C-alpha positions in Angstrom: -34.2 165.8 91.5 -33.9 163.9 95.4 -30.9 161.8 95.0 -29.1 165.1 93.0 -29.6 167.7 95.7 -29.7 165.7 98.7 -26.6 163.7 97.7 -25.0 166.9 96.6 -26.0 168.6 100.3 -24.5 165.8 102.0 -21.2 166.0 100.4 -20.6 169.0 101.6 -20.5 166.5 105.0 -17.2 165.2 104.0 -15.8 168.5 104.9 -16.9 167.8 108.0 -14.5 164.8 108.7 -12.0 165.5 112.2 -14.1 167.5 114.2 -16.8 165.6 113.6 -18.3 162.0 113.5 -20.1 161.4 111.0 -23.4 161.1 113.0 -22.6 165.0 114.2 -23.0 165.9 110.6 -26.5 166.6 110.7 -26.0 168.7 113.1 -24.3 171.1 110.7 -25.8 170.1 106.7 -29.9 170.4 108.6 -29.7 173.8 109.7 -27.7 175.6 107.1 -30.0 173.8 104.2 -33.1 175.5 106.2 -30.8 178.9 106.5 -29.9 178.4 103.1 -33.8 177.6 101.1 -35.2 180.9 103.7 -32.2 183.1 102.1 -33.5 181.9 98.5 -37.1 183.0 99.4 -36.6 185.9 100.8 -33.3 187.8 98.4 -36.1 188.8 96.0 -37.8 191.5 98.5 -34.9 191.8 101.2 -34.4 196.0 100.7 -37.7 196.4 100.6 -37.8 194.7 104.0 -35.3 196.2 105.1 -36.5 199.7 104.4 -39.7 198.6 106.4 -38.0 197.7 109.5 -36.1 201.2 108.9 -39.6 202.8 109.3 -41.6 200.7 111.5 -39.6 200.0 115.0 -43.1 198.2 116.3 -43.1 194.3 115.6 -46.5 193.8 114.9 -46.9 196.4 112.9 -43.7 195.5 110.8 -44.8 192.4 110.4 -48.7 193.8 108.5 -46.4 196.1 106.4 -44.2 193.0 105.3 -46.7 190.6 104.9 -48.4 193.6 102.8 -45.8 194.3 100.7 -44.3 190.8 100.2 -47.1 188.3 100.5 -45.1 186.3 103.1 -45.5 185.8 107.2 -42.3 186.4 108.2 -39.1 187.9 107.4 -34.9 188.9 108.0 -34.3 192.9 108.8 -30.0 191.5 109.5 -27.4 193.4 106.8 -26.5 190.2 106.1 -27.2 187.1 103.9 -25.4 184.6 102.0 -25.0 187.1 99.7 -22.0 189.6 101.6 -21.5 186.9 104.7 -18.3 186.1 103.5 -17.1 189.4 102.8 -15.2 189.8 106.2 -13.8 186.7 106.7 -12.9 187.3 110.5 -16.6 188.8 111.3 -18.2 185.3 109.9 -19.1 183.8 112.7 -20.6 186.5 114.3 -22.8 188.5 111.3 -23.8 184.9 110.9 -25.0 185.3 114.0 -26.7 188.4 113.3 -28.7 186.9 110.6 -30.6 184.1 112.1 -30.9 186.0 115.8 -33.1 188.9 113.0 -34.9 186.4 111.4 -39.4 187.1 112.9 -40.3 185.4 115.9 -42.2 182.7 114.1 -38.5 181.5 112.6 -37.7 179.8 116.2 -36.3 177.0 114.2 -32.6 177.1 114.7 -32.4 177.5 118.4 -34.3 173.8 118.2 -31.1 172.8 116.3 -29.0 174.5 119.0 -27.3 176.0 115.9 -25.1 178.8 117.7 -23.0 175.9 119.7 -22.7 174.5 116.3 -21.3 178.2 114.9 -18.7 178.4 117.3 -17.4 175.2 116.9 -17.2 175.2 113.1 -15.1 178.7 113.5 -12.9 177.1 116.1 -12.0 174.2 113.8 -11.7 176.4 110.9 -14.3 174.8 109.1 -16.7 177.9 109.1 -16.1 179.6 105.8 -15.3 176.9 103.8 -19.0 175.3 104.5 -20.6 178.8 104.8 -19.1 178.9 101.1 -19.9 175.5 99.8 -23.8 176.4 101.0 -23.6 179.6 99.0 -23.0 178.1 96.0 -26.6 176.1 96.0 -29.5 178.0 94.1 -32.3 176.7 96.2 -34.7 179.6 95.2 -38.9 178.4 94.6 -38.5 178.1 90.7 -35.0 176.2 90.6 -36.3 174.1 93.3 -39.6 173.1 93.8 -41.1 172.6 97.2 -41.2 169.0 96.2 -37.7 168.9 95.8 -37.1 170.2 99.0 -39.0 168.3 100.9 -37.6 165.0 99.0 -34.1 166.6 100.1 -35.1 167.2 103.1 -36.1 163.9 104.0 -33.1 161.9 102.0 -30.7 164.4 104.6 -32.6 163.0 107.7 -32.4 159.6 106.4 -28.9 159.6 106.1 -28.3 161.1 109.5 -30.2 158.7 111.0 -28.3 155.9 109.5 -25.0 157.6 110.6 -26.6 158.1 113.9 -27.6 154.1 113.8 -31.0 155.6 114.9 -34.6 154.6 113.8 -35.1 156.6 111.0 -39.0 155.0 111.4 -39.2 157.6 114.0 -38.9 160.9 112.0 -39.4 159.3 108.5 -43.0 157.4 106.7 -42.3 156.9 103.3 -43.9 158.6 100.8 -45.8 155.7 98.7 -47.1 155.0 102.6 -47.9 159.2 103.3 -50.2 159.4 99.7 -52.5 156.6 100.0 -53.3 157.5 104.0 -53.8 160.7 102.0 -56.1 159.1 99.5 -57.9 157.4 101.4 -58.7 160.4 103.8 -59.9 163.0 101.2 -62.2 159.6 99.8 -65.2 160.5 101.4 -64.2 164.6 100.8 -64.2 164.0 96.9 -67.5 166.6 96.1 -66.8 168.7 98.8 -63.8 169.8 98.4 -64.3 170.4 95.0 -66.2 173.5 95.9 -64.6 177.0 94.9 -62.7 178.7 98.0 -63.1 175.4 100.6 -61.2 175.8 103.7 -60.0 172.8 105.6 -58.2 172.0 108.1 -56.0 168.9 108.5 -53.9 168.1 111.9 -51.2 165.7 112.4 -50.0 165.0 116.4 -46.6 163.5 115.3 -46.3 166.0 113.0 -42.1 165.0 112.5 -40.8 166.4 109.0 -44.1 167.5 107.9 -44.2 165.2 105.2 -47.7 164.2 105.7 -49.1 167.7 105.8 -46.7 168.6 102.8 -48.4 166.2 100.8 -52.2 166.3 101.9 -51.6 169.7 100.9 -50.0 168.4 97.2 -52.4 166.6 97.2 -55.6 168.8 97.7 -54.2 171.4 95.5 -54.1 169.4 92.7 -57.4 168.7 92.5 -58.3 171.9 93.7 -56.3 174.5 93.0 -58.4 177.1 94.3 -58.7 175.3 97.7 -57.4 175.9 100.8 -55.8 173.3 103.5 -54.7 175.4 107.1 -52.1 173.0 108.2 -51.6 172.2 112.3 -49.2 170.2 114.2 -47.2 169.2 116.7 -43.9 167.4 117.4 -41.6 166.5 120.2 -38.1 165.6 118.4 -36.2 169.7 118.5 -34.3 169.2 114.8 -37.9 167.8 113.1 -40.1 170.3 115.0 -37.5 172.6 113.1 -37.5 171.4 109.7 -41.3 170.7 109.7 -41.7 174.4 111.1 -39.5 175.6 108.2 -41.2 173.6 105.6 -43.9 175.2 106.8 -42.3 178.6 106.3 -41.3 178.1 102.7 -44.3 177.3 101.3 -46.1 180.0 103.1 -48.2 178.2 105.7 -48.8 180.2 109.1 -45.8 178.5 111.3 -47.8 179.5 114.6 -50.0 176.1 113.6 -46.9 173.9 113.7 -46.1 173.6 117.6 -43.2 171.6 120.0 -44.4 169.5 122.6 -45.3 166.2 123.4 -49.0 166.0 122.5 -49.5 163.0 124.7 -48.8 165.6 128.5 -48.9 168.8 126.8 -51.9 169.9 124.0 -50.7 172.6 122.4 -54.7 172.4 120.1 -56.8 172.5 123.0 -60.0 172.9 122.2 -59.9 172.5 119.0 -61.2 170.2 116.4 -60.5 169.8 112.4 -61.8 168.3 109.8 -59.1 165.5 109.3 -56.3 164.2 111.3 -52.8 162.1 110.2 -50.8 160.4 112.2 -47.5 158.1 111.8 -47.5 157.3 115.4 -43.9 155.1 117.0 -44.7 151.1 117.6 -43.8 149.8 120.4 -42.7 153.0 122.8 -43.4 152.9 126.7 -45.4 155.8 127.8 -44.3 154.9 131.4 -42.7 158.1 131.8 -46.1 160.4 131.1 -48.2 157.6 132.7 -48.6 159.6 136.2 -49.8 163.1 133.8 -51.9 160.9 131.5 -54.0 158.8 134.0 -54.6 162.4 136.2 -55.5 163.9 133.2 -58.1 161.1 132.8 -59.5 161.5 135.7 -59.7 165.5 135.9 -61.5 165.3 132.4 -63.9 162.5 133.4 -66.1 160.6 130.5 -65.3 163.6 127.8 -61.9 163.3 128.2 -59.6 162.4 125.5 -58.5 158.9 127.7 -61.6 158.4 129.0 -61.9 155.0 126.6 -59.4 153.2 128.0 -55.7 153.1 128.9 -53.5 150.9 126.6 -50.4 148.9 128.0 -48.0 151.3 129.1 -44.9 149.2 126.6 -47.1 150.5 123.5 -48.6 154.0 123.7 -50.0 154.3 120.1 -53.3 153.3 120.8 -53.2 156.7 123.3 -52.6 158.8 119.9 -55.2 157.2 118.3 -57.8 158.3 120.8 -56.1 161.8 121.1 -57.1 161.9 117.1 -60.7 160.9 118.2 -60.8 163.4 120.2 -59.7 166.0 117.7 -62.7 164.8 115.3 -64.8 168.1 114.5 -68.2 167.3 115.6 -70.7 165.7 113.5 -73.0 168.5 114.1 -70.1 170.5 112.2 -69.4 168.7 109.6 -67.7 165.9 111.2 -64.2 164.8 110.9 -62.4 161.9 109.5 -59.1 160.8 110.8 -55.8 158.2 109.2 -53.4 156.7 111.1 -50.8 154.0 110.5 -50.6 151.4 113.5 -49.0 147.9 113.6 -50.8 144.7 114.7 -51.1 144.8 118.5 -54.1 147.8 118.7 -56.4 145.6 116.3 -56.6 142.2 119.2 -54.2 142.8 122.0 -55.6 143.3 125.9 -59.2 140.2 126.7 -62.5 141.6 127.0 -62.1 144.5 130.2 -58.5 145.2 129.8 -58.0 148.9 128.7 -57.1 148.4 124.6 -60.3 145.7 124.2 -62.5 148.9 126.0 -60.7 151.5 123.2 -62.0 149.1 120.5 -64.9 148.9 122.0 -65.8 152.3 122.1 -64.7 153.2 118.2 -66.9 150.5 117.2 -69.7 150.9 118.7 -69.9 154.7 118.4 -69.9 153.5 114.5 -66.4 155.5 114.3 -64.5 153.1 112.0 -64.4 153.4 108.4 -61.9 150.8 107.1 -58.6 149.3 107.9 -56.4 148.5 105.1 -53.8 145.6 105.5 -49.7 147.6 104.3 -47.5 145.7 102.7 -44.7 144.2 104.6 -41.2 145.9 104.7 -42.9 148.8 103.9 -41.0 151.0 106.1 -37.1 151.8 107.0 -37.0 150.6 110.5 -39.1 147.4 110.6 -40.4 145.2 108.3 -43.3 143.9 110.7 -47.1 144.2 109.5 -49.0 147.3 109.4 -52.7 148.9 109.1 -53.9 152.3 107.9 -57.1 152.9 109.6 -59.4 154.8 108.8 -62.0 156.6 111.4 -64.8 158.5 110.3 -67.6 159.9 112.8 -70.3 161.2 109.8 -70.4 157.7 107.7 -72.3 158.2 104.3 -75.0 156.0 105.0 -74.4 152.7 103.0 -71.3 152.9 105.7 -73.0 153.4 108.5 -73.2 150.4 111.0 -70.5 148.3 109.6 -66.4 148.2 108.7 -64.3 147.5 105.7 -61.6 145.4 105.8 -58.7 145.5 102.6 -56.2 143.2 102.6 -53.7 145.0 100.6 -50.8 143.0 101.6 -50.0 141.9 97.7 -50.4 145.2 96.2 -46.6 146.2 95.8 -43.6 146.7 93.5 -40.2 145.5 94.4 -37.3 148.4 94.6 -34.6 148.6 92.9 -33.1 149.5 95.8 -33.7 149.2 99.2 -33.6 151.6 101.9 -32.7 149.9 105.4 -36.2 147.6 105.7 -37.8 149.1 102.9 -37.4 147.1 99.6 -41.3 147.5 98.4 -43.0 150.1 97.6 -46.7 151.1 96.4 -46.7 152.6 92.8 -49.2 154.5 91.6 -51.0 151.1 90.4 -50.9 149.0 93.8 -52.5 153.0 95.5 -55.1 152.6 92.8 -56.4 148.6 93.2 -56.5 150.0 96.5 -58.2 153.2 96.7 -60.9 151.3 94.0 -62.1 148.0 96.8 -62.3 151.5 99.1 -64.7 153.1 96.5 -66.3 149.8 95.8 -67.5 148.6 99.5 -68.2 145.9 98.9 -67.4 141.4 99.3 -67.1 141.0 95.4 -63.2 140.3 95.9 -63.5 138.2 99.0 -59.7 137.7 98.6 -59.3 141.6 99.5 -62.2 143.2 100.9 -64.7 142.3 103.5 -67.7 144.5 104.7 -68.8 143.6 108.5 -70.8 145.0 110.4 -69.6 146.5 113.9 -71.3 143.6 116.3 -69.4 141.2 114.6 -65.9 142.1 116.7 -67.7 141.8 119.4 -67.4 139.1 122.1 -68.3 138.1 125.5 -66.0 136.5 128.0 -68.0 134.2 130.1 -66.0 132.4 133.6 -67.0 127.9 133.3 -67.1 127.0 137.1 -66.8 123.0 137.8 -67.8 121.9 141.3 -65.1 121.2 143.6 -64.9 117.3 145.1 -64.2 115.8 148.3 -62.1 112.7 148.6 -65.0 110.5 147.7 -66.0 112.4 144.9 -69.0 113.8 145.2 -69.8 118.3 145.1 -68.9 121.1 148.2 -71.4 122.4 148.8 -71.5 126.1 150.9 -74.2 126.4 153.5 -76.9 127.4 150.8 -76.4 123.5 149.3 -75.2 125.2 146.2 -71.7 123.5 145.1 -68.5 125.2 145.6 -66.4 126.7 142.5 -62.4 124.6 142.3 -60.9 127.4 141.1 -58.6 124.6 139.5 -60.4 123.8 136.5 -62.3 127.6 136.7 -62.0 128.3 132.4 -63.4 131.2 130.2 -65.1 130.8 127.1 -65.0 133.7 124.5 -68.9 133.6 122.8 -69.4 135.9 120.1 -72.3 138.5 119.6 -73.5 137.1 116.7 -73.5 133.8 117.5 -77.5 133.4 118.4 -77.9 133.7 114.6 -75.9 129.7 113.8 -78.1 128.7 117.0 -82.4 129.7 116.0 -81.8 133.3 116.2 -81.8 134.0 119.4 -81.1 138.0 119.6 -80.3 138.8 124.0 -77.0 138.4 125.4 -78.9 136.4 127.7 -79.9 134.0 125.4 -77.1 133.7 123.1 -74.7 132.7 126.2 -76.8 130.4 126.9 -78.0 128.6 123.5 -73.0 128.7 123.6 -72.9 127.1 126.6 -75.2 124.6 126.1 -74.4 123.8 122.7 -69.9 124.2 123.3 -69.4 123.1 127.0 -72.4 121.7 128.8 -72.6 118.8 126.1 -68.6 118.0 127.3 -69.2 118.7 131.1 -72.3 118.8 132.3 -71.3 119.0 135.6 -70.1 123.1 134.7 -72.3 126.6 134.9 -71.3 130.1 134.3 -70.1 132.6 137.1 -72.6 135.9 135.3 -71.0 138.3 137.9 -67.6 137.6 136.0 -68.9 138.6 131.7 -67.2 141.1 130.3 -67.6 142.7 126.8 -64.5 142.5 124.7 -63.7 143.7 121.2 -60.9 142.6 118.5 -60.3 142.6 115.3 -59.3 139.4 113.8 -57.7 140.7 110.6 -55.6 138.1 109.6 -58.4 135.5 110.5 -60.5 136.8 107.9 -58.7 136.5 105.0 -57.3 133.2 106.4 -56.7 131.0 103.2 -56.6 127.2 103.9 -54.1 125.3 102.5 -54.5 121.3 103.0 -51.1 119.3 103.8 -49.5 117.6 101.1 -50.9 113.9 99.9 -48.5 111.7 102.3 -47.6 109.5 99.0 -46.0 112.9 97.9 -44.1 113.5 101.2 -43.0 109.6 101.1 -42.3 110.0 97.2 -39.7 113.3 98.0 -38.1 111.7 101.2 -37.3 108.1 99.0 -35.3 110.4 96.9 -34.0 112.4 99.4 -32.5 108.6 100.8 -30.8 107.6 97.7 -29.2 110.3 97.4 -27.8 109.9 100.6 -26.9 106.4 100.0 -25.0 107.6 96.5 -23.3 110.2 98.5 -22.0 107.1 100.9 -21.5 104.7 97.9 -19.1 107.6 96.6 -17.2 107.9 99.8 -16.6 104.3 100.4 -14.9 103.9 96.7 
């Protein structure tokens, strides 16, 4: 259904050739697809709504009456629809504008497409009638095209639009197989609670895109419990993505006022709101220099309880800002707790040394026991990048057996080759692959050490100590200060990272000073006896060396084998030379 419907809708773009360039097709195709979908949804009750509109002038009262009569939260009071727009050829542009203007206030999506400008351009190019006629011929009624298929089609069109515009589709589109794994992991600890009759849960995505994560999460929950209710919330700063996301929520009967437009990092649309579940696939490697002033001011004003209080990452990469934002949005443990699922690249695991913003963020997460699991995904999973990506699962009310621990899951080998690649994506996580990862998460042990490791939080911590050596005079004697203490030679200054757990290997020392001293005596003083530690410069750091945990040593090939291969190659070269000499 995805390729058939999506391809058919996209084929209408052929009519735009000439006046429109390929990178502009989406400006017409996307809003008209949404308009036709809403038109089909509203068709059965169109006359009822028109009668109610004639009876009730107050928009608030009208909304209540429409909801009572149709069950929908949005409506359109225009006398036009796709059924009669084409009847007045000369007035088509004006009538189409009237149709768009008479949607209820919740349907603000067409202004974010700046669609009236496109209507004027199409009319001037004498293309409007043919394009509207083509869309009128598409049957997008919900009983013909399911919400899931409609979502797939939206995503297909968006991807085609971005390919034509030579943009990164990853800014708008997260592969459904990756979303499914994220959703399953997010709901993994809630299976019992979510099966209760009449249960209500909230789900929030601060980088909602076109709403794919929100929609799939809802589908997952309803498949598990048809009586459950998941209230969806999201915010998106890309106008077109916002318009599509909100349209999708409207089409599925969700509250459209829960989808907000704007930059989450500088203008949180849901201040003082917390959620049962949060999920996100924020942009990777995107700088936030243009927002730095506002974010730093917020951090200073909000104090220790603000969303960015733990620390700030480098301005060259803002993904950890979204991580902190989601932590701030988790429902408090005393209110039932919250869970977070976020997809990021590898840098948040280890970037920044002790005391840096990223290290302090990791320190906050681990010392507050918020990290439940981190799952490495296969490479070549996303459309615009082949880099390594990871799913982080956070929980502020962990199950007892998970308290104080983090599970690392290497899922890089669980993938299936796609028949046809899409951009950088040529691998997908099949249902069987996904189940293998979920089983590792459920098992929560080291029984399969090649794919799962369970570590304590303090195994990720370390102290960075500064090692000094004396400054020597021309005779090779230490230079001292007035108190007779040797002065440090800054050129010989060095640092060492001392793991929190190092004491376990040197007799069970557990105090910070004892562990550091034991490390210094064993690893430093034996090599440079005149060295000492400047304790005033000691810093706490945290990193998650994921790759190192699953590193497998592969011994080099025996020299005899290498020599044998070289001999074979030399023999081939000599044979070729003899052929040339003939």
